[in-house]
N, CA and C atoms as an extended XYZ file, in Angstrom:
642
Properties=species:S:1:pos:R:3:atomname:S:1:resname:S:1:resid:I:1 pbc="F F F"
N        94.758       85.193      111.571 N   MET     1
C        94.679       86.710      111.457 CA  MET     1
C        93.684       87.181      110.373 C   MET     1
N        92.807       88.057      110.694 N   ARG     2
C        91.854       88.522      109.807 CA  ARG     2
C        92.601       89.383      108.651 C   ARG     2
N        92.090       89.303      107.518 N   GLY     3
C        92.489       90.203      106.465 CA  GLY     3
C        92.113       91.599      106.547 C   GLY     3
N        92.273       92.488      105.616 N   LYS     4
C        92.021       93.870      105.660 CA  LYS     4
C        90.906       94.231      104.740 C   LYS     4
N        90.108       95.160      105.230 N   PHE     5
C        88.954       95.661      104.419 CA  PHE     5
C        89.212       97.138      103.945 C   PHE     5
N        89.357       97.280      102.672 N   ILE     6
C        89.673       98.622      102.027 CA  ILE     6
C        88.523       99.027      101.237 C   ILE     6
N        88.051      100.272      101.350 N   THR     7
C        86.841      100.693      100.622 CA  THR     7
C        87.383      102.025       99.858 C   THR     7
N        86.826      102.193       98.612 N   PHE     8
C        87.060      103.272       97.779 CA  PHE     8
C        85.780      104.119       97.701 C   PHE     8
N        85.909      105.533       97.885 N   GLU     9
C        84.823      106.294       97.750 CA  GLU     9
C        85.046      107.545       96.912 C   GLU     9
N        84.047      108.185       96.544 N   GLY    10
C        84.086      109.413       95.675 CA  GLY    10
C        82.988      109.638       94.795 C   GLY    10
N        83.021      110.703       94.064 N   GLY    11
C        81.915      111.088       93.240 CA  GLY    11
C        81.944      110.365       91.894 C   GLY    11
N        80.938      110.581       91.004 N   GLU    12
C        80.973      109.974       89.828 CA  GLU    12
C        82.215      110.213       88.848 C   GLU    12
N        82.712      109.384       88.225 N   GLY    13
C        83.809      109.509       87.343 CA  GLY    13
C        85.123      109.764       87.847 C   GLY    13
N        85.428      109.575       89.150 N   CYS    14
C        86.600      109.882       89.870 CA  CYS    14
C        87.647      108.804       89.732 C   CYS    14
N        87.328      107.621       89.109 N   GLY    15
C        88.312      106.598       88.833 CA  GLY    15
C        88.351      105.437       89.875 C   GLY    15
N        87.331      105.372       90.659 N   LYS    16
C        87.391      104.359       91.708 CA  LYS    16
C        87.699      102.912       91.066 C   LYS    16
N        86.770      102.543       90.121 N   SER    17
C        86.838      101.251       89.669 CA  SER    17
C        88.280      100.791       89.157 C   SER    17
N        88.932      101.736       88.432 N   THR    18
C        90.190      101.441       87.856 CA  THR    18
C        91.216      101.374       88.971 C   THR    18
N        91.120      102.239       90.035 N   GLN    19
C        92.137      102.193       91.262 CA  GLN    19
C        91.869      100.903       92.082 C   GLN    19
N        90.637      100.527       92.166 N   VAL    20
C        90.378       99.182       92.844 CA  VAL    20
C        91.072       98.025       92.224 C   VAL    20
N        90.910       97.961       90.886 N   ARG    21
C        91.617       96.898       90.142 CA  ARG    21
C        93.137       96.990       90.247 C   ARG    21
N        93.731       98.182       90.106 N   LEU    22
C        95.115       98.349       90.104 CA  LEU    22
C        95.725       98.099       91.497 C   LEU    22
N        94.918       98.455       92.540 N   LEU    23
C        95.383       98.042       93.924 CA  LEU    23
C        95.364       96.475       94.116 C   LEU    23
N        94.280       95.889       93.571 N   ALA    24
C        94.254       94.388       93.726 CA  ALA    24
C        95.434       93.743       93.020 C   ALA    24
N        95.813       94.243       91.835 N   GLU    25
C        96.926       93.713       91.179 CA  GLU    25
C        98.202       93.871       91.854 C   GLU    25
N        98.384       95.081       92.524 N   TYR    26
C        99.580       95.363       93.294 CA  TYR    26
C        99.712       94.439       94.490 C   TYR    26
N        98.614       94.250       95.223 N   LEU    27
C        98.737       93.413       96.387 CA  LEU    27
C        98.910       91.925       95.918 C   LEU    27
N        98.374       91.442       94.863 N   ARG    28
C        98.787       90.078       94.414 CA  ARG    28
C       100.199       89.964       94.049 C   ARG    28
N       100.743       90.988       93.539 N   GLN    29
C       102.215       91.013       93.303 CA  GLN    29
C       103.044       90.783       94.593 C   GLN    29
N       102.403       91.288       95.666 N   LYS    30
C       103.019       91.164       96.996 CA  LYS    30
C       102.636       89.928       97.769 C   LYS    30
N       102.016       88.926       96.963 N   ASN    31
C       101.556       87.694       97.608 CA  ASN    31
C       100.513       87.770       98.552 C   ASN    31
N        99.649       88.786       98.426 N   ILE    32
C        98.533       89.022       99.256 CA  ILE    32
C        97.259       88.698       98.460 C   ILE    32
N        96.444       87.818       98.963 N   ASP    33
C        95.225       87.415       98.301 CA  ASP    33
C        94.174       88.424       98.375 C   ASP    33
N        93.990       89.219       97.291 N   ALA    34
C        92.946       90.270       97.217 CA  ALA    34
C        91.688       89.966       96.467 C   ALA    34
N        90.600       90.307       97.168 N   VAL    35
C        89.239       89.992       96.587 CA  VAL    35
C        88.636       91.396       96.077 C   VAL    35
N        88.165       91.483       94.907 N   LEU    36
C        87.419       92.673       94.417 CA  LEU    36
C        85.852       92.539       94.599 C   LEU    36
N        85.358       93.570       95.003 N   THR    37
C        83.845       93.570       95.123 CA  THR    37
C        83.308       95.114       95.033 C   THR    37
N        82.015       95.221       95.145 N   LYS    38
C        81.471       96.491       94.923 CA  LYS    38
C        80.143       96.666       95.719 C   LYS    38
N        79.578       97.823       95.911 N   GLU    39
C        78.263       98.080       96.366 CA  GLU    39
C        77.628       99.225       95.603 C   GLU    39
N        76.433       99.000       95.178 N   PRO    40
C        75.637       97.776       95.295 CA  PRO    40
C        76.105       96.742       94.240 C   PRO    40
N        75.827       95.547       94.420 N   GLY    41
C        76.006       94.545       93.400 CA  GLY    41
C        77.155       93.556       93.627 C   GLY    41
N        77.543       93.352       94.802 N   GLY    42
C        78.698       92.494       95.176 CA  GLY    42
C        78.281       90.965       95.351 C   GLY    42
N        76.958       90.730       95.171 N   THR    43
C        76.488       89.299       95.283 CA  THR    43
C        75.558       89.103       94.117 C   THR    43
N        75.149       87.815       93.923 N   VAL    44
C        74.028       87.573       92.922 CA  VAL    44
C        72.877       88.377       93.130 C   VAL    44
N        72.344       88.283       94.369 N   GLU    45
C        71.210       89.095       94.672 CA  GLU    45
C        71.390       90.589       94.601 C   GLU    45
N        72.615       91.025       94.867 N   GLY    46
C        72.965       92.387       94.896 CA  GLY    46
C        72.949       92.994       93.482 C   GLY    46
N        73.264       92.156       92.611 N   ARG    47
C        73.182       92.596       91.049 CA  ARG    47
C        71.741       92.944       90.754 C   ARG    47
N        70.677       92.275       91.254 N   VAL    48
C        69.378       92.625       91.019 CA  VAL    48
C        69.053       93.916       91.647 C   VAL    48
N        69.553       94.145       92.883 N   LEU    49
C        69.263       95.504       93.557 CA  LEU    49
C        70.071       96.674       92.852 C   LEU    49
N        71.212       96.294       92.444 N   ARG    50
C        71.892       97.386       91.640 CA  ARG    50
C        71.183       97.837       90.413 C   ARG    50
N        70.571       96.972       89.776 N   GLU    51
C        69.809       97.318       88.419 CA  GLU    51
C        68.715       98.293       88.817 C   GLU    51
N        68.100       98.014       89.999 N   LEU    52
C        66.989       98.897       90.511 CA  LEU    52
C        67.504      100.212       90.841 C   LEU    52
N        68.648      100.190       91.509 N   LEU    53
C        69.129      101.428       92.197 CA  LEU    53
C        69.870      102.446       91.196 C   LEU    53
N        70.633      101.990       90.202 N   VAL    54
C        71.439      102.864       89.383 CA  VAL    54
C        70.943      103.121       87.977 C   VAL    54
N        69.806      102.511       87.640 N   THR    55
C        69.331      102.796       86.280 CA  THR    55
C        67.826      103.376       86.465 C   THR    55
N        67.400      103.970       85.390 N   GLY    56
C        65.920      104.504       85.373 CA  GLY    56
C        65.892      105.850       85.902 C   GLY    56
N        64.569      106.248       86.137 N   ASP    57
C        64.251      107.535       86.636 CA  ASP    57
C        64.979      107.895       87.899 C   ASP    57
N        65.533      109.035       87.949 N   LYS    58
C        66.201      109.477       89.138 CA  LYS    58
C        65.357      109.713       90.418 C   LYS    58
N        64.072      109.896       90.101 N   ASP    59
C        63.116      110.110       91.175 CA  ASP    59
C        62.127      108.891       91.551 C   ASP    59
N        62.474      107.766       90.992 N   LYS    60
C        61.529      106.610       91.153 CA  LYS    60
C        61.402      105.976       92.602 C   LYS    60
N        62.455      106.358       93.421 N   PHE    61
C        62.368      105.952       94.934 CA  PHE    61
C        62.332      107.230       95.727 C   PHE    61
N        61.662      107.266       96.794 N   ASP    62
C        61.826      108.209       97.812 CA  ASP    62
C        63.075      107.824       98.660 C   ASP    62
N        63.617      108.739       99.404 N   ALA    63
C        64.938      108.549      100.065 CA  ALA    63
C        64.938      107.421      101.031 C   ALA    63
N        63.876      107.275      101.773 N   VAL    64
C        63.764      106.106      102.820 CA  VAL    64
C        63.880      104.736      101.961 C   VAL    64
N        63.057      104.638      101.022 N   ALA    65
C        63.048      103.268      100.267 CA  ALA    65
C        64.434      103.010       99.593 C   ALA    65
N        65.056      104.141       99.172 N   GLU    66
C        66.358      103.943       98.521 CA  GLU    66
C        67.373      103.538       99.588 C   GLU    66
N        67.329      104.059      100.726 N   CYS    67
C        68.218      103.703      101.862 CA  CYS    67
C        68.039      102.232      102.184 C   CYS    67
N        66.789      101.803      102.263 N   LEU    68
C        66.552      100.443      102.679 CA  LEU    68
C        66.959       99.400      101.593 C   LEU    68
N        66.966       99.829      100.364 N   LEU    69
C        67.469       98.897       99.378 CA  LEU    69
C        69.023       98.766       99.470 C   LEU    69
N        69.666       99.881       99.690 N   TYR    70
C        71.119       99.975       99.950 CA  TYR    70
C        71.490       98.980      101.107 C   TYR    70
N        70.745       99.157      102.137 N   TYR    71
C        71.154       98.395      103.338 CA  TYR    71
C        70.798       96.978      103.239 C   TYR    71
N        69.796       96.548      102.457 N   ALA    72
C        69.509       95.258      102.173 CA  ALA    72
C        70.694       94.600      101.437 C   ALA    72
N        71.210       95.444      100.338 N   ASP    73
C        72.337       95.000       99.563 CA  ASP    73
C        73.601       94.797      100.462 C   ASP    73
N        73.755       95.790      101.420 N   ARG    74
C        74.972       95.763      102.260 CA  ARG    74
C        74.932       94.541      103.289 C   ARG    74
N        73.875       94.297      103.790 N   ARG    75
C        73.845       93.187      104.694 CA  ARG    75
C        74.197       91.844      103.957 C   ARG    75
N        73.560       91.593      102.857 N   ASN    76
C        73.855       90.449      102.035 CA  ASN    76
C        75.306       90.430      101.602 C   ASN    76
N        75.800       91.581      101.240 N   HIS    77
C        77.230       91.696      100.867 CA  HIS    77
C        78.171       91.340      101.973 C   HIS    77
N        77.894       91.853      103.164 N   LEU    78
C        78.732       91.554      104.359 CA  LEU    78
C        78.690       90.126      104.667 C   LEU    78
N        77.565       89.407      104.727 N   THR    79
C        77.412       88.096      105.229 CA  THR    79
C        77.913       87.124      104.206 C   THR    79
N        77.755       87.440      102.938 N   LYS    80
C        78.141       86.460      101.903 CA  LYS    80
C        79.581       86.579      101.270 C   LYS    80
N        79.985       87.871      101.366 N   VAL    81
C        81.401       88.103      100.700 CA  VAL    81
C        82.413       88.684      101.739 C   VAL    81
N        82.164       89.866      102.234 N   VAL    82
C        83.140       90.607      103.039 CA  VAL    82
C        83.569       89.848      104.279 C   VAL    82
N        82.687       89.478      105.143 N   TRP    83
C        83.086       88.807      106.341 CA  TRP    83
C        83.693       87.407      106.165 C   TRP    83
N        83.134       86.652      105.240 N   PRO    84
C        83.700       85.253      104.951 CA  PRO    84
C        85.174       85.341      104.404 C   PRO    84
N        85.401       86.344      103.534 N   GLU    85
C        86.735       86.482      102.835 CA  GLU    85
C        87.704       87.027      103.841 C   GLU    85
N        87.261       87.945      104.742 N   LEU    86
C        88.236       88.485      105.677 CA  LEU    86
C        88.655       87.270      106.679 C   LEU    86
N        87.771       86.461      107.023 N   GLU    87
C        88.040       85.389      107.949 CA  GLU    87
C        89.019       84.324      107.351 C   GLU    87
N        89.141       84.431      105.881 N   GLN    88
C        90.144       83.521      105.267 CA  GLN    88
C        91.430       84.265      105.076 C   GLN    88
N        91.592       85.423      105.769 N   ASN    89
C        92.747       86.298      105.718 CA  ASN    89
C        92.951       86.970      104.410 C   ASN    89
N        91.939       87.074      103.698 N   LYS    90
C        92.102       87.819      102.295 CA  LYS    90
C        91.800       89.308      102.537 C   LYS    90
N        92.439       90.084      101.640 N   TRP    91
C        92.194       91.594      101.634 CA  TRP    91
C        90.967       91.816      100.818 C   TRP    91
N        89.947       92.427      101.300 N   VAL    92
C        88.833       92.771      100.495 CA  VAL    92
C        88.737       94.236      100.088 C   VAL    92
N        88.605       94.501       98.822 N   ILE    93
C        88.734       95.814       98.328 CA  ILE    93
C        87.341       96.004       97.697 C   ILE    93
N        86.595       97.086       98.158 N   SER    94
C        85.208       97.350       97.709 CA  SER    94
C        85.140       98.735       96.971 C   SER    94
N        84.526       98.785       95.819 N   ASP    95
C        84.234       99.941       95.198 CA  ASP    95
C        82.868      100.483       95.657 C   ASP    95
N        82.919      101.349       96.609 N   ARG    96
C        81.845      101.881       97.482 CA  ARG    96
C        81.436      101.056       98.655 C   ARG    96
N        81.104      101.763       99.670 N   TYR    97
C        80.588      101.078      100.925 CA  TYR    97
C        79.629      102.003      101.681 C   TYR    97
N        79.511      102.140      102.839 N   ALA    98
C        78.543      102.876      103.693 CA  ALA    98
C        78.612      104.388      103.602 C   ALA    98
N        79.874      104.867      103.342 N   ASP    99
C        80.131      106.206      103.224 CA  ASP    99
C        79.461      106.779      102.013 C   ASP    99
N        79.264      106.052      101.070 N   SER   100
C        78.511      106.468       99.732 CA  SER   100
C        77.069      106.669      100.149 C   SER   100
N        76.516      105.804      100.927 N   THR   101
C        75.176      105.825      101.320 CA  THR   101
C        74.968      107.137      102.103 C   THR   101
N        75.849      107.455      103.029 N   GLU   102
C        75.657      108.728      103.795 CA  GLU   102
C        75.858      110.027      102.907 C   GLU   102
N        76.782      109.810      102.139 N   ALA   103
C        77.076      110.966      101.124 CA  ALA   103
C        75.996      111.259      100.115 C   ALA   103
N        75.444      110.281       99.697 N   TYR   104
C        74.441      110.432       98.665 CA  TYR   104
C        73.140      110.745       99.318 C   TYR   104
N        72.732      110.024      100.339 N   GLN   105
C        71.389      110.101      100.928 CA  GLN   105
C        71.271      111.293      101.856 C   GLN   105
N        72.363      111.636      102.536 N   TYR   106
C        72.223      112.836      103.501 CA  TYR   106
C        72.769      114.109      102.971 C   TYR   106
N        73.910      113.958      102.321 N   TYR   107
C        74.561      115.295      101.877 CA  TYR   107
C        74.012      115.603      100.471 C   TYR   107
N        74.140      114.610       99.518 N   GLY   108
C        73.818      114.934       98.139 CA  GLY   108
C        72.289      115.392       97.923 C   GLY   108
N        71.350      114.772       98.675 N   TYR   109
C        70.094      114.972       98.515 CA  TYR   109
C        69.607      116.187       99.461 C   TYR   109
N        70.443      117.000       99.882 N   ASP   110
C        70.246      118.048      100.768 CA  ASP   110
C        69.567      117.622      102.124 C   ASP   110
N        70.214      116.531      102.706 N   LYS   111
C        69.741      115.998      104.053 CA  LYS   111
C        68.260      115.367      103.971 C   LYS   111
N        68.016      114.741      103.017 N   ARG   112
C        66.660      114.101      102.803 CA  ARG   112
C        66.412      113.001      103.807 C   ARG   112
N        67.402      112.382      104.283 N   VAL   113
C        67.310      111.275      105.414 CA  VAL   113
C        68.246      111.641      106.456 C   VAL   113
N        67.679      111.740      107.691 N   ASP   114
C        68.380      112.188      108.849 CA  ASP   114
C        69.642      111.333      109.147 C   ASP   114
N        70.710      111.986      109.485 N   LEU   115
C        72.025      111.182      109.720 CA  LEU   115
C        71.843      110.272      110.704 C   LEU   115
N        71.114      110.444      111.822 N   SER   116
C        70.890      109.549      112.920 CA  SER   116
C        70.169      108.201      112.386 C   SER   116
N        69.260      108.393      111.355 N   VAL   117
C        68.670      107.199      110.877 CA  VAL   117
C        69.680      106.348      110.019 C   VAL   117
N        70.537      106.990      109.242 N   LEU   118
C        71.584      106.275      108.498 CA  LEU   118
C        72.529      105.558      109.570 C   LEU   118
N        72.792      106.213      110.578 N   GLN   119
C        73.756      105.537      111.504 CA  GLN   119
C        73.117      104.462      112.281 C   GLN   119
N        71.780      104.551      112.553 N   GLU   120
C        71.040      103.333      113.246 CA  GLU   120
C        71.045      102.250      112.189 C   GLU   120
N        70.677      102.460      111.005 N   LEU   121
C        70.678      101.421      109.990 CA  LEU   121
C        72.005      100.684      109.847 C   LEU   121
N        73.172      101.532      109.906 N   TYR   122
C        74.433      100.858      109.825 CA  TYR   122
C        74.654      100.024      110.974 C   TYR   122
N        74.285      100.486      112.137 N   ARG   123
C        74.435       99.639      113.375 CA  ARG   123
C        73.778       98.302      113.417 C   ARG   123
N        72.533       98.394      112.794 N   ILE   124
C        71.662       97.184      112.762 CA  ILE   124
C        72.195       96.110      111.816 C   ILE   124
N        72.784       96.684      110.689 N   VAL   125
C        73.360       95.756      109.631 CA  VAL   125
C        74.767       95.392      109.802 C   VAL   125
N        75.525       96.244      110.319 N   ALA   126
C        77.011       95.934      110.528 CA  ALA   126
C        77.617       95.948      111.842 C   ALA   126
N        76.866       96.428      112.866 N   GLY   127
C        77.415       96.468      114.179 CA  GLY   127
C        78.503       97.456      114.338 C   GLY   127
N        79.556       97.115      114.835 N   GLU   128
C        80.720       97.883      115.083 CA  GLU   128
C        81.806       97.819      114.037 C   GLU   128
N        81.482       96.924      113.090 N   PHE   129
C        82.476       96.667      111.948 CA  PHE   129
C        82.628       97.955      111.019 C   PHE   129
N        83.842       98.188      110.642 N   LYS   130
C        84.201       99.286      109.889 CA  LYS   130
C        85.446       98.920      108.991 C   LYS   130
N        85.550       99.492      107.713 N   PRO   131
C        86.814       99.338      107.050 CA  PRO   131
C        88.019       99.604      107.787 C   PRO   131
N        89.115       98.956      107.411 N   ASP   132
C        90.474       99.295      107.923 CA  ASP   132
C        91.045      100.529      107.308 C   ASP   132
N        90.589      100.763      106.075 N   LEU   133
C        90.936      102.022      105.457 CA  LEU   133
C        90.016      102.349      104.361 C   LEU   133
N        89.674      103.635      104.416 N   THR   134
C        88.783      104.179      103.318 CA  THR   134
C        89.563      105.224      102.510 C   THR   134
N        89.652      104.987      101.197 N   ILE   135
C        90.302      105.891      100.299 CA  ILE   135
C        89.243      106.732       99.563 C   ILE   135
N        89.295      107.960       99.742 N   ILE   136
C        88.302      108.936       99.151 CA  ILE   136
C        88.914      109.678       98.009 C   ILE   136
N        88.584      109.424       96.744 N   LEU   137
C        89.240      110.073       95.573 CA  LEU   137
C        88.381      111.298       95.330 C   LEU   137
N        89.178      112.497       95.461 N   ASP   138
C        88.452      113.732       95.518 CA  ASP   138
C        88.732      114.405       94.081 C   ASP   138
N        87.693      114.703       93.502 N   MET   139
C        87.755      115.423       92.108 CA  MET   139
C        86.641      116.432       91.922 C   MET   139
N        86.982      117.434       91.025 N   ASP   140
C        85.979      118.427       90.658 CA  ASP   140
C        84.758      117.671       90.063 C   ASP   140
N        83.550      117.887       90.602 N   PRO   141
C        82.420      117.119       90.067 CA  PRO   141
C        82.242      117.266       88.554 C   PRO   141
N        82.350      118.508       88.002 N   GLU   142
C        82.173      118.699       86.567 CA  GLU   142
C        83.014      117.854       85.766 C   GLU   142
N        84.318      117.769       86.146 N   ILE   143
C        85.237      116.949       85.460 CA  ILE   143
C        84.904      115.418       85.546 C   ILE   143
N        84.557      115.036       86.748 N   GLY   144
C        84.060      113.635       86.925 CA  GLY   144
C        82.825      113.282       86.152 C   GLY   144
N        81.876      114.137       86.043 N   LEU   145
C        80.669      113.902       85.294 CA  LEU   145
C        80.945      113.842       83.794 C   LEU   145
N        81.879      114.656       83.319 N   ARG   146
C        82.188      114.532       81.881 CA  ARG   146
C        82.886      113.280       81.574 C   ARG   146
N        83.774      112.728       82.566 N   ARG   147
C        84.343      111.411       82.305 CA  ARG   147
C        83.360      110.354       82.286 C   ARG   147
N        82.433      110.476       83.347 N   SER   148
C        81.398      109.417       83.492 CA  SER   148
C        80.443      109.334       82.310 C   SER   148
N        79.985      110.413       81.777 N   PHE   149
C        79.124      110.390       80.589 CA  PHE   149
C        79.947      109.904       79.337 C   PHE   149
N        81.189      110.241       79.251 N   ALA   150
C        81.967      109.846       78.033 CA  ALA   150
C        82.156      108.293       78.117 C   ALA   150
N        82.387      107.816       79.336 N   LYS   151
C        82.680      106.373       79.445 CA  LYS   151
C        81.405      105.608       79.124 C   LYS   151
N        80.265      106.111       79.682 N   SER   152
C        78.953      105.479       79.559 CA  SER   152
C        78.526      105.363       78.061 C   SER   152
N        78.854      106.521       77.314 N   GLU   153
C        78.413      106.494       75.915 CA  GLU   153
C        79.424      105.581       75.118 C   GLU   153
N        80.643      105.486       75.416 N   ALA   154
C        81.619      104.604       74.699 CA  ALA   154
C        81.326      103.174       75.035 C   ALA   154
N        80.895      102.827       76.232 N   MET   155
C        80.611      101.450       76.477 CA  MET   155
C        79.161      100.970       76.574 C   MET   155
N        78.278      102.056       76.090 N   ASP   156
C        76.873      101.869       76.102 CA  ASP   156
C        76.346      101.326       77.525 C   ASP   156
N        76.796      102.091       78.528 N   VAL   157
C        76.354      101.715       79.910 CA  VAL   157
C        75.095      102.610       80.236 C   VAL   157
N        74.115      102.084       80.947 N   LYS   158
C        72.819      102.652       81.276 CA  LYS   158
C        72.795      103.054       82.586 C   LYS   158
N        73.845      102.918       83.403 N   GLU   159
C        73.723      103.225       84.889 CA  GLU   159
C        74.021      104.764       85.134 C   GLU   159
N        73.095      105.497       84.741 N   LEU   160
C        73.314      107.013       84.740 CA  LEU   160
C        72.132      107.746       85.750 C   LEU   160
N        71.612      106.887       86.541 N   ARG   161
C        70.508      107.584       87.384 CA  ARG   161
C        71.070      108.641       88.153 C   ARG   161
N        72.307      108.532       88.819 N   PHE   162
C        72.857      109.557       89.715 CA  PHE   162
C        73.507      110.645       88.915 C   PHE   162
N        74.121      110.292       87.744 N   GLU   163
C        74.726      111.332       86.911 CA  GLU   163
C        73.852      112.302       86.383 C   GLU   163
N        72.539      111.893       86.286 N   SER   164
C        71.383      112.815       85.830 CA  SER   164
C        70.956      113.748       86.841 C   SER   164
N        71.483      113.698       88.030 N   GLN   165
C        71.115      114.598       89.013 CA  GLN   165
C        71.785      116.048       88.804 C   GLN   165
N        71.281      117.128       89.331 N   LYS   166
C        71.798      118.452       88.955 CA  LYS   166
C        73.236      118.519       89.593 C   LYS   166
N        74.030      119.484       89.076 N   LEU   167
C        75.317      119.701       89.534 CA  LEU   167
C        75.415      119.990       91.090 C   LEU   167
N        74.467      120.675       91.501 N   GLU   168
C        74.410      121.070       92.965 CA  GLU   168
C        74.454      119.785       93.785 C   GLU   168
N        73.745      118.775       93.348 N   PHE   169
C        73.778      117.381       94.018 CA  PHE   169
C        75.176      116.834       94.130 C   PHE   169
N        75.926      116.939       93.058 N   HIS   170
C        77.283      116.428       92.908 CA  HIS   170
C        78.261      117.241       93.746 C   HIS   170
N        77.961      118.576       93.790 N   ASN   171
C        78.730      119.443       94.650 CA  ASN   171
C        78.603      119.124       96.188 C   ASN   171
N        77.406      118.895       96.463 N   ASN   172
C        77.032      118.484       97.955 CA  ASN   172
C        77.611      117.078       98.232 C   ASN   172
N        77.555      116.241       97.215 N   LEU   173
C        78.216      114.910       97.486 CA  LEU   173
C        79.742      115.065       97.787 C   LEU   173
N        80.378      115.843       97.066 N   ARG   174
C        81.860      116.054       97.287 CA  ARG   174
C        82.069      116.572       98.685 C   ARG   174
N        81.297      117.648       99.114 N   LYS   175
C        81.405      118.159      100.405 CA  LYS   175
C        81.151      117.120      101.477 C   LYS   175
N        80.148      116.107      101.292 N   GLY   176
C        79.839      115.194      102.124 CA  GLY   176
C        80.985      114.157      102.387 C   GLY   176
N        81.615      113.719      101.311 N   PHE   177
C        82.763      112.822      101.412 CA  PHE   177
C        83.867      113.458      102.244 C   PHE   177
N        84.154      114.829      101.998 N   LEU   178
C        85.190      115.536      102.714 CA  LEU   178
C        84.834      115.679      104.200 C   LEU   178
N        83.571      115.844      104.421 N   GLU   179
C        83.130      116.072      105.924 CA  GLU   179
C        83.262      114.766      106.578 C   GLU   179
N        82.910      113.624      105.974 N   ILE   180
C        83.162      112.314      106.575 CA  ILE   180
C        84.643      112.016      106.814 C   ILE   180
N        85.456      112.334      105.813 N   ALA   181
C        86.914      112.257      106.066 CA  ALA   181
C        87.502      113.129      107.318 C   ALA   181
N        86.894      114.283      107.401 N   LYS   182
C        87.373      115.198      108.563 CA  LYS   182
C        86.802      114.556      109.747 C   LYS   182
N        85.710      113.942      109.854 N   ARG   183
C        85.143      113.332      111.101 CA  ARG   183
C        85.934      112.060      111.396 C   ARG   183
N        86.448      111.358      110.525 N   GLU   184
C        87.104      110.035      110.876 CA  GLU   184
C        88.436      110.023      110.184 C   GLU   184
N        89.357      110.849      110.510 N   PRO   185
C        90.634      110.983      109.790 CA  PRO   185
C        91.476      109.631      110.041 C   PRO   185
N        91.279      108.894      111.188 N   GLU   186
C        92.061      107.691      111.384 CA  GLU   186
C        91.790      106.652      110.362 C   GLU   186
N        90.467      106.608      109.841 N   ARG   187
C        89.939      105.583      108.894 CA  ARG   187
C        90.024      106.057      107.446 C   ARG   187
N        89.954      107.325      107.229 N   CYS   188
C        89.838      107.872      105.879 CA  CYS   188
C        90.959      108.648      105.430 C   CYS   188
N        91.354      108.500      104.178 N   ALA   189
C        92.368      109.207      103.473 CA  ALA   189
C        91.930      109.826      102.221 C   ALA   189
N        91.963      111.178      102.137 N   VAL   190
C        91.573      111.897      100.943 CA  VAL   190
C        92.767      112.034       99.989 C   VAL   190
N        92.486      111.579       98.676 N   ILE   191
C        93.590      111.694       97.618 CA  ILE   191
C        93.130      112.549       96.577 C   ILE   191
N        93.889      113.449       96.061 N   ASP   192
C        93.456      114.254       94.875 CA  ASP   192
C        93.514      113.433       93.675 C   ASP   192
N        92.382      113.315       93.042 N   ALA   193
C        92.256      112.418       91.875 CA  ALA   193
C        92.320      113.194       90.507 C   ALA   193
N        92.570      114.468       90.659 N   ASN   194
C        92.709      115.290       89.374 CA  ASN   194
C        94.108      115.009       88.669 C   ASN   194
N        94.383      113.891       88.314 N   THR   195
C        95.655      113.380       87.666 CA  THR   195
C        95.485      112.282       86.829 C   THR   195
N        96.538      111.809       86.237 N   ASP   196
C        96.459      110.653       85.303 CA  ASP   196
C        96.435      109.337       86.187 C   ASP   196
N        95.910      108.210       85.536 N   ILE   197
C        95.800      106.993       86.259 CA  ILE   197
C        96.888      106.499       87.056 C   ILE   197
N        98.161      106.490       86.332 N   HIS   198
C        99.321      105.914       87.003 CA  HIS   198
C        99.847      106.771       88.166 C   HIS   198
N        99.675      108.071       88.105 N   THR   199
C       100.029      108.943       89.217 CA  THR   199
C        99.162      108.644       90.349 C   THR   199
N        97.942      108.612       90.029 N   LEU   200
C        96.841      108.391       91.141 CA  LEU   200
C        97.125      107.016       91.839 C   LEU   200
N        97.438      105.911       90.932 N   HIS   201
C        97.788      104.703       91.535 CA  HIS   201
C        99.005      104.715       92.471 C   HIS   201
N        99.983      105.497       92.159 N   LYS   202
C       101.103      105.677       92.985 CA  LYS   202
C       100.671      106.275       94.371 C   LYS   202
N        99.750      107.232       94.294 N   ARG   203
C        99.244      107.916       95.445 CA  ARG   203
C        98.480      106.938       96.397 C   ARG   203
N        97.713      106.174       95.740 N   VAL   204
C        96.921      105.185       96.501 CA  VAL   204
C        97.827      104.170       97.170 C   VAL   204
N        98.900      103.650       96.463 N   ILE   205
C        99.822      102.738       97.052 CA  ILE   205
C       100.498      103.288       98.257 C   ILE   205
N       100.935      104.625       98.116 N   ALA   206
C       101.612      105.255       99.157 CA  ALA   206
C       100.809      105.397      100.489 C   ALA   206
N        99.432      105.619      100.345 N   VAL   207
C        98.589      105.699      101.352 CA  VAL   207
C        98.361      104.234      101.981 C   VAL   207
N        98.130      103.258      101.211 N   VAL   208
C        98.087      101.906      101.801 CA  VAL   208
C        99.275      101.362      102.457 C   VAL   208
N       100.428      101.772      101.982 N   GLN   209
C       101.719      101.424      102.659 CA  GLN   209
C       101.875      102.112      104.044 C   GLN   209
N       101.482      103.433      103.924 N   SER   210
C       101.620      104.191      105.220 CA  SER   210
C       100.543      103.774      106.318 C   SER   210
N        99.269      103.564      105.864 N   ARG   211
C        98.301      103.214      106.913 CA  ARG   211
C        98.196      101.876      107.331 C   ARG   211
N        98.668      100.867      106.357 N   LEU   212
C        98.420       99.467      106.776 CA  LEU   212
C        99.695       98.736      106.832 C   LEU   212
N       100.810       99.434      106.751 N   GLY   213
C       102.159       98.909      107.036 CA  GLY   213
C       102.598       97.812      106.064 C   GLY   213
N       102.291       98.050      104.764 N   LEU   214
C       102.833       97.102      103.776 CA  LEU   214
C       104.264       97.382      103.603 C   LEU   214
């Protein structure tokens, strides 16, 4: 029996990384072998691509070049991590996946890349494969950005390429994620992330239990 693939999506500073880790810990307590990963950067090669994509000048790539880099990372991630681990009946939990590419490249950038192009790239790279569950953490972008900048300053993190975009970009991004969830309600679950870590974790667990039958 194949494992489950769970993806976390949302704007900057919404708490994805923490909730991914907490969910993995919960699953392991239930004797489920959980693998943590992320996009971009879930493989050795992907870490090189991540450095290119999330640091530096926000305008250093045009939209098409940026999309191709994300999909190069995604193909490598699927073939080297996600698919092999699922075949071993492990649950794979990813901090971001293809919905982020659509939200950032199509909605965030005011439709700089046509949606049909993104969908065709996904078909080429992943075929009919989709996550079993996508959890979208919804948060006011202004709050999320404050959290993200504060964390980056405290930890001396330089991955601020997207945080440096205008607030309009982040508002569009939020609308994009909500539109994706509306379009695919059987796969996506939107959770209000404007709360503390532990309350949010309980909300995540409730969704996973309900959707995946734990």
